[in-house]
N, CA, C and O atoms as a GROMACS GRO file, in nm:
protein
  312
    1MET      N    1   3.265   5.602   5.031
    1MET     CA    2   3.322   5.495   5.115
    1MET      C    3   3.248   5.475   5.245
    1MET      O    4   3.217   5.361   5.277
    2ILE      N    5   3.219   5.576   5.320
    2ILE     CA    6   3.145   5.552   5.436
    2ILE      C    7   2.996   5.514   5.410
    2ILE      O    8   2.934   5.434   5.480
    3PHE      N    9   2.945   5.579   5.301
    3PHE     CA   10   2.795   5.550   5.281
    3PHE      C   11   2.790   5.409   5.217
    3PHE      O   12   2.690   5.340   5.239
    4VAL      N   13   2.892   5.360   5.138
    4VAL     CA   14   2.885   5.224   5.077
    4VAL      C   15   2.892   5.130   5.200
    4VAL      O   16   2.812   5.036   5.208
    5SER      N   17   2.989   5.153   5.302
    5SER     CA   18   3.002   5.055   5.413
    5SER      C   19   2.864   5.050   5.496
    5SER      O   20   2.816   4.948   5.543
    6LEU      N   21   2.810   5.177   5.505
    6LEU     CA   22   2.677   5.175   5.593
    6LEU      C   23   2.578   5.092   5.508
    6LEU      O   24   2.511   5.005   5.565
    7ALA      N   25   2.565   5.111   5.387
    7ALA     CA   26   2.484   5.037   5.288
    7ALA      C   27   2.500   4.885   5.305
    7ALA      O   28   2.403   4.810   5.314
    8ALA      N   29   2.632   4.841   5.308
    8ALA     CA   30   2.658   4.702   5.328
    8ALA      C   31   2.617   4.649   5.468
    8ALA      O   32   2.569   4.536   5.484
    9SER      N   33   2.638   4.734   5.564
    9SER     CA   34   2.593   4.683   5.700
    9SER      C   35   2.430   4.674   5.712
    9SER      O   36   2.370   4.586   5.773
   10MET      N   37   2.369   4.783   5.639
   10MET     CA   38   2.222   4.760   5.648
   10MET      C   39   2.182   4.627   5.561
   10MET      O   40   2.087   4.558   5.597
   11GLY      N   41   2.256   4.597   5.448
   11GLY     CA   42   2.213   4.482   5.383
   11GLY      C   43   2.246   4.345   5.468
   11GLY      O   44   2.175   4.245   5.459
   12PHE      N   45   2.348   4.353   5.544
   12PHE     CA   46   2.384   4.247   5.625
   12PHE      C   47   2.260   4.235   5.730
   12PHE      O   48   2.219   4.123   5.760
   13MET      N   49   2.201   4.350   5.785
   13MET     CA   50   2.100   4.334   5.877
   13MET      C   51   1.977   4.300   5.808
   13MET      O   52   1.897   4.242   5.881
   14GLY      N   53   1.943   4.318   5.700
   14GLY     CA   54   1.836   4.275   5.627
   14GLY      C   55   1.848   4.118   5.597
   14GLY      O   56   1.747   4.048   5.587
   15ALA      N   57   1.970   4.068   5.584
   15ALA     CA   58   1.985   3.940   5.548
   15ALA      C   59   1.989   3.849   5.670
   15ALA      O   60   2.029   3.733   5.664
   16SER      N   61   1.947   3.904   5.773
   16SER     CA   62   1.930   3.834   5.918
   16SER      C   63   2.072   3.799   5.963
   16SER      O   64   2.096   3.692   6.019
   17CYS      N   65   2.175   3.899   5.934
   17CYS     CA   66   2.312   3.863   5.997
   17CYS      C   67   2.348   3.994   6.086
   17CYS      O   68   2.426   4.081   6.047
   18PRO      N   69   2.288   3.996   6.197
   18PRO     CA   70   2.303   4.118   6.260
   18PRO      C   71   2.458   4.124   6.339
   18PRO      O   72   2.504   4.228   6.386
   19VAL      N   73   2.517   4.013   6.342
   19VAL     CA   74   2.655   4.020   6.401
   19VAL      C   75   2.732   4.082   6.288
   19VAL      O   76   2.794   4.184   6.316
   20PHE      N   77   2.737   4.040   6.175
   20PHE     CA   78   2.815   4.101   6.070
   20PHE      C   79   2.782   4.246   6.040
   20PHE      O   80   2.866   4.324   5.996
   21ALA      N   81   2.652   4.279   6.066
   21ALA     CA   82   2.616   4.435   6.052
   21ALA      C   83   2.684   4.512   6.167
   21ALA      O   84   2.751   4.612   6.142
   22LEU      N   85   2.670   4.468   6.290
   22LEU     CA   86   2.733   4.533   6.400
   22LEU      C   87   2.882   4.548   6.382
   22LEU      O   88   2.938   4.652   6.416
   23ALA      N   89   2.947   4.443   6.329
   23ALA     CA   90   3.079   4.443   6.308
   23ALA      C   91   3.133   4.531   6.198
   23ALA      O   92   3.244   4.583   6.199
   24THR      N   93   3.034   4.543   6.095
   24THR     CA   94   3.063   4.630   5.987
   24THR      C   95   3.051   4.775   6.037
   24THR      O   96   3.131   4.857   5.991
   25VAL      N   97   2.970   4.809   6.116
   25VAL     CA   98   2.935   4.950   6.170
   25VAL      C   99   3.061   4.980   6.243
   25VAL      O  100   3.128   5.081   6.223
   26GLY      N  101   3.093   4.877   6.338
   26GLY     CA  102   3.213   4.907   6.439
   26GLY      C  103   3.340   4.925   6.354
   26GLY      O  104   3.426   5.004   6.392
   27LEU      N  105   3.356   4.861   6.249
   27LEU     CA  106   3.484   4.875   6.166
   27LEU      C  107   3.479   5.007   6.087
   27LEU      O  108   3.580   5.073   6.062
   28ILE      N  109   3.361   5.040   6.051
   28ILE     CA  110   3.360   5.194   5.989
   28ILE      C  111   3.378   5.304   6.100
   28ILE      O  112   3.433   5.409   6.067
   29LEU      N  113   3.340   5.288   6.217
   29LEU     CA  114   3.374   5.384   6.313
   29LEU      C  115   3.512   5.388   6.344
   29LEU      O  116   3.570   5.496   6.360
   30VAL      N  117   3.578   5.262   6.356
   30VAL     CA  118   3.717   5.260   6.401
   30VAL      C  119   3.808   5.306   6.286
   30VAL      O  120   3.913   5.364   6.315
   31LEU      N  121   3.775   5.284   6.162
   31LEU     CA  122   3.850   5.344   6.052
   31LEU      C  123   3.825   5.459   6.016
   31LEU      O  124   3.914   5.507   5.945
   32THR      N  125   3.718   5.540   6.040
   32THR     CA  126   3.690   5.671   5.980
   32THR      C  127   3.689   5.768   6.092
   32THR      O  128   3.704   5.886   6.060
   33LEU      N  129   3.670   5.735   6.241
   33LEU     CA  130   3.674   5.846   6.322
   33LEU      C  131   3.799   5.914   6.335
   33LEU      O  132   3.795   6.036   6.350
   34PRO      N  133   3.910   5.855   6.331
   34PRO     CA  134   4.034   5.941   6.343
   34PRO      C  135   4.036   6.038   6.225
   34PRO      O  136   4.071   6.153   6.253
   35PHE      N  137   4.008   6.017   6.114
   35PHE     CA  138   4.014   6.103   5.991
   35PHE      C  139   3.899   6.215   6.011
   35PHE      O  140   3.921   6.331   5.974
   36LEU      N  141   3.792   6.182   6.063
   36LEU     CA  142   3.699   6.279   6.083
   36LEU      C  143   3.729   6.376   6.201
   36LEU      O  144   3.704   6.496   6.197
   37LEU      N  145   3.783   6.317   6.298
   37LEU     CA  146   3.852   6.409   6.412
   37LEU      C  147   3.947   6.500   6.371
   37LEU      O  148   3.940   6.619   6.402
   38PHE      N  149   4.051   6.445   6.292
   38PHE     CA  150   4.155   6.512   6.236
   38PHE      C  151   4.115   6.640   6.163
   38PHE      O  152   4.164   6.752   6.180
   39ALA      N  153   4.014   6.603   6.077
   39ALA     CA  154   3.945   6.724   5.988
   39ALA      C  155   3.885   6.819   6.068
   39ALA      O  156   3.901   6.937   6.039
   40PHE      N  157   3.815   6.785   6.173
   40PHE     CA  158   3.737   6.880   6.258
   40PHE      C  159   3.838   6.967   6.339
   40PHE      O  160   3.822   7.088   6.352
   41VAL      N  161   3.944   6.897   6.396
   41VAL     CA  162   4.030   6.972   6.484
   41VAL      C  163   4.124   7.071   6.399
   41VAL      O  164   4.149   7.183   6.444
   42THR      N  165   4.178   7.028   6.271
   42THR     CA  166   4.250   7.120   6.198
   42THR      C  167   4.170   7.245   6.143
   42THR      O  168   4.227   7.353   6.126
   43THR      N  169   4.035   7.224   6.115
   43THR     CA  170   3.960   7.333   6.074
   43THR      C  171   3.923   7.416   6.197
   43THR      O  172   3.904   7.536   6.177
   44LEU      N  173   3.910   7.373   6.312
   44LEU     CA  174   3.898   7.449   6.436
   44LEU      C  175   4.030   7.521   6.451
   44LEU      O  176   4.016   7.641   6.477
   45LEU      N  177   4.144   7.482   6.442
   45LEU     CA  178   4.267   7.531   6.474
   45LEU      C  179   4.302   7.635   6.372
   45LEU      O  180   4.371   7.733   6.401
   46ASN      N  181   4.250   7.610   6.246
   46ASN     CA  182   4.282   7.717   6.144
   46ASN      C  183   4.216   7.871   6.157
   46ASN      O  184   4.253   7.973   6.098
   47HIS      N  185   4.109   7.856   6.251
   47HIS     CA  186   4.049   7.983   6.279
   47HIS      C  187   4.096   8.057   6.408
   47HIS      O  188   4.039   8.156   6.454
   48ILE      N  189   4.202   8.001   6.459
   48ILE     CA  190   4.271   8.067   6.570
   48ILE      C  191   4.392   8.136   6.521
   48ILE      O  192   4.476   8.088   6.446
   49GLU      N  193   4.390   8.253   6.571
   49GLU     CA  194   4.512   8.347   6.514
   49GLU      C  195   4.627   8.354   6.629
   49GLU      O  196   4.597   8.387   6.743
   50ILE      N  197   4.728   8.327   6.600
   50ILE     CA  198   4.849   8.328   6.690
   50ILE      C  199   4.946   8.445   6.652
   50ILE      O  200   5.009   8.447   6.546
   51SER      N  201   4.953   8.539   6.743
   51SER     CA  202   5.050   8.649   6.705
   51SER      C  203   5.130   8.681   6.820
   51SER      O  204   5.086   8.664   6.934
   52ALA      N  205   5.260   8.732   6.796
   52ALA     CA  206   5.352   8.761   6.906
   52ALA      C  207   5.311   8.900   6.976
   52ALA      O  208   5.264   8.993   6.910
   53ILE      N  209   5.331   8.906   7.106
   53ILE     CA  210   5.291   9.019   7.191
   53ILE      C  211   5.419   9.066   7.243
   53ILE      O  212   5.512   8.998   7.287
   54ASP      N  213   5.408   9.197   7.231
   54ASP     CA  214   5.532   9.281   7.272
   54ASP      C  215   5.500   9.322   7.429
   54ASP      O  216   5.398   9.382   7.464
   55PRO      N  217   5.603   9.279   7.515
   55PRO     CA  218   5.553   9.309   7.657
   55PRO      C  219   5.536   9.454   7.707
   55PRO      O  220   5.466   9.481   7.805
   56ALA      N  221   5.615   9.561   7.620
   56ALA     CA  222   5.588   9.690   7.636
   56ALA      C  223   5.442   9.740   7.589
   56ALA      O  224   5.384   9.830   7.650
   57THR      N  225   5.386   9.676   7.474
   57THR     CA  226   5.272   9.709   7.426
   57THR      C  227   5.146   9.649   7.519
   57THR      O  228   5.037   9.704   7.526
   58VAL      N  229   5.180   9.536   7.581
   58VAL     CA  230   5.065   9.480   7.666
   58VAL      C  231   5.058   9.572   7.797
   58VAL      O  232   4.944   9.594   7.840
   59LYS      N  233   5.172   9.629   7.866
   59LYS     CA  234   5.138   9.707   7.964
   59LYS      C  235   5.063   9.846   7.948
   59LYS      O  236   4.987   9.896   8.030
   60SER      N  237   5.099   9.898   7.828
   60SER     CA  238   5.034  10.027   7.785
   60SER      C  239   4.895   9.990   7.747
   60SER      O  240   4.807  10.068   7.784
   61SER      N  241   4.860   9.884   7.678
   61SER     CA  242   4.725   9.858   7.634
   61SER      C  243   4.628   9.808   7.746
   61SER      O  244   4.506   9.821   7.735
   62THR      N  245   4.683   9.755   7.849
   62THR     CA  246   4.601   9.714   7.945
   62THR      C  247   4.560   9.831   8.041
   62THR      O  248   4.452   9.832   8.100
   63SER      N  249   4.649   9.926   8.053
   63SER     CA  250   4.612  10.035   8.132
   63SER      C  251   4.520  10.128   8.059
   63SER      O  252   4.442  10.198   8.124
   64VAL      N  253   4.522  10.133   7.930
   64VAL     CA  254   4.420  10.205   7.838
   64VAL      C  255   4.296  10.136   7.858
   64VAL      O  256   4.197  10.201   7.891
   65THR      N  257   4.290  10.011   7.840
   65THR     CA  258   4.160   9.932   7.845
   65THR      C  259   4.094   9.937   7.990
   65THR      O  260   3.973   9.935   8.008
   66ALA      N  261   4.187   9.944   8.085
   66ALA     CA  262   4.135   9.949   8.233
   66ALA      C  263   4.072  10.093   8.247
   66ALA      O  264   3.967  10.107   8.308
   67ASP      N  265   4.134  10.195   8.192
   67ASP     CA  266   4.068  10.318   8.209
   67ASP      C  267   3.939  10.342   8.128
   67ASP      O  268   3.846  10.410   8.171
   68ALA      N  269   3.940  10.285   8.011
   68ALA     CA  270   3.815  10.289   7.930
   68ALA      C  271   3.694  10.226   7.986
   68ALA      O  272   3.580  10.270   7.974
   69SER      N  273   3.738  10.092   8.064
   69SER     CA  274   3.628  10.027   8.101
   69SER      C  275   3.575  10.075   8.236
   69SER      O  276   3.465  10.038   8.278
   70SER      N  277   3.666  10.169   8.311
   70SER     CA  278   3.618  10.214   8.424
   70SER      C  279   3.542  10.348   8.402
   70SER      O  280   3.478  10.397   8.494
   71GLN      N  281   3.548  10.402   8.287
   71GLN     CA  282   3.470  10.517   8.242
   71GLN      C  283   3.327  10.493   8.194
   71GLN      O  284   3.240  10.578   8.205
   72ARG      N  285   3.308  10.370   8.140
   72ARG     CA  286   3.183  10.340   8.092
   72ARG      C  287   3.097  10.271   8.206
   72ARG      O  288   3.148  10.186   8.279
   73THR      N  289   2.977  10.306   8.217
   73THR     CA  290   2.878  10.238   8.310
   73THR      C  291   2.784  10.160   8.240
   73THR      O  292   2.753  10.198   8.126
   74ALA      N  293   2.730  10.050   8.291
   74ALA     CA  294   2.633   9.964   8.226
   74ALA      C  295   2.491  10.039   8.248
   74ALA      O  296   2.455  10.098   8.350
   75GLN      N  297   2.422  10.023   8.133
   75GLN     CA  298   2.292  10.074   8.120
   75GLN      C  299   2.195   9.973   8.086
   75GLN      O  300   2.217   9.890   7.998
   76VAL      N  301   2.083   9.977   8.157
   76VAL     CA  302   1.985   9.873   8.143
   76VAL      C  303   1.870   9.935   8.058
   76VAL      O  304   1.821  10.041   8.096
   77VAL      N  305   1.826   9.877   7.948
   77VAL     CA  306   1.721   9.929   7.863
   77VAL      C  307   1.599   9.844   7.901
   77VAL      O  308   1.605   9.721   7.896
   78SER      N  309   1.490   9.911   7.938
   78SER     CA  310   1.366   9.834   7.957
   78SER      C  311   1.269   9.835   7.853
   78SER      O  312   1.164   9.772   7.866
   0.00000   0.00000   0.00000
């Protein structure tokens, strides 16, 4: 559908009707952009994992990670 519409707009441009060509490209963008945006956003959101967090687990895991991070020092390899 998009390619057919773009081909039609290029045909209008070749037929020396640039107003129709620009109107066709604008119509394509207005009609297809919401669908493309919806597909992109839903694909992006499908890769995000949402899970419930237990407050008791959060307190114990933050103290463990804080202790682990304080024990490790950064090393520079040259």
